[in-house]
Structures are given as structure tokens and as C-alpha cells.
N, C-alpha and C positions, 0 to 999 in steps of 0.2 A: 061842020062845026060841032054838032051835037054828039057825033060818034067820038070825036077827039076829047070832048069833056067827059064822056062816059069812061073812055079809056084812061084818062088822067085820074078820074075818081077811083077807078079800080087800083091804079098804081098807088095812089095816096093811101087807100085802105090797106093795101098789102104792106106798105112801109110801116104804117101804124101798127098793124098786127105783128109784124116782125119785131118792132120796138117793144111791144108788150111782152112778147115771148122772151126777148132779151132781158128785160127787167125781171121777169119771173125766174129765168135761169140764174141770173146773178144773185137774186134774193135767196134762192135755194142753195146756191153755192156758198154764199156768205154764212147761212145757218149751218151748213155742213162743217165748215171750218171754224166757225165761231163757237159752236156748242158741241165739241166732240166729246163722246163718252170715253173714259179712260178704260177701255176694255183690255184687260190683261189676262192672258190664258195661263192658268196654273198647271203644274205638272200632272194633275189628275184629269185635266181636260175641262175643268170648270172655269168660269170667268169671274173676275172681280172688277169693280169699278174703282180702280186705284192703279198707281204706277207699279205696285209690287204685290206679290202674294206672300202671305205668312202662314206657315203650317201651325195649326192649333194642336194642343196635346192629344186630341181625339183623332188626329189624322186629316181633318177637314182643312180647307184653305179659306182664309179671310183676306180682305183687302187691307192694305196699310202695313205698318211695321210692328203691330202687336195684336194679339188675340185676347179678348176679354171674355171671361165666362159669364154667361147670363144666368139668372136664377133657375132656369129650367135645365141647365147643364149644357146647352148649346154654346157655341162660341161666335162672337161677332168681332168685326174689326173696329179698332178705336179704343178709347178709354171709357166711354159711357155706353150703357145699355138702356134701351127704351122699349117698353112693352107696347106692341101695336094692338089695335082693337080686336084682332083675331086671336090674340094670345101669344103670337110669336114675338121674338125679340129681334131688334135691329140695333146696329151700332149708331151712336149719335144721340142727340137730344130731341129729335123729332122723327115721327114715323109718317110716311106719305104713302097713300094707296095708289098703286099703278093700274093701268088699264086691264091687266089680267086678274086683278083682285089681290095680288100679293102686296106686301109692304116693304118699303126700303127706308133706310136711315137717311135723313136729310130732307130737302124739299123738292127734289127732282128725280124722276124715274129715268133711267138710261137703259135703252134696249141693247142687250148684248147680242153678239153674233149667233148664239145658240137659241135665241128667242125668249130668254128670260129677262127679267128686269132686275137691275141692281141699283 
């Protein structure tokens, strides 16, 4: 009887562990599909966090449907430019620091396939 209970206990622990793995799997899967980055590859091989690339007058590509010139002469996507704490300019009304120390416009950093944040 004791061996049977031990065996049953092992089976119950195994089922519980598998359920925990299943919950983790579905949680990760949900995050993957619920929070996708809009990584679009531009003709020069760079990525933007938008559905489309727009070529700026200097030949660089920005995300969105228009390029706005920042005070330092660089171009950002969108209608607004915001100066980040490091002196760079980002599109939008808010600059957010990403894990690699760079800044992006908006409140969320999205990791692009090339390892940069947009």
C-alpha cells in the first residue's frame, strides 16, 4: 500500500509540474502574440518600429509616413521631436531609455531582429 501511494504521489507531482509548464508556455505564447513589435525592414537593411519605412531627405529611413527634422539635423518619424537625456532626438512626445542605454520615442522599447531597440 505504501509503494502504491508513493507511486501515486509521483504521478500527481508529475501532472502538476506539466500543468505549470503548460501555464508558462501559454503565458509566453500570449505575450508573444499580444505585444508584437512592428519590426519592418527598410531597403537599407535597417529596422523601424512601424508598418512602413519612409526615406528622409538625408537618405536615412524612419518609421511612419513622414520624416521630421530634429534641431540637430537628424530625422525622426512622426510629427514631433523630443530631446532625450543623452542629447539625441526621438520621434514622439516622450523619450524612454532602453536596456542598452539608447532612447526611443514613446513609452515602450521594442527589440528589433538586428539587436537594436526602436
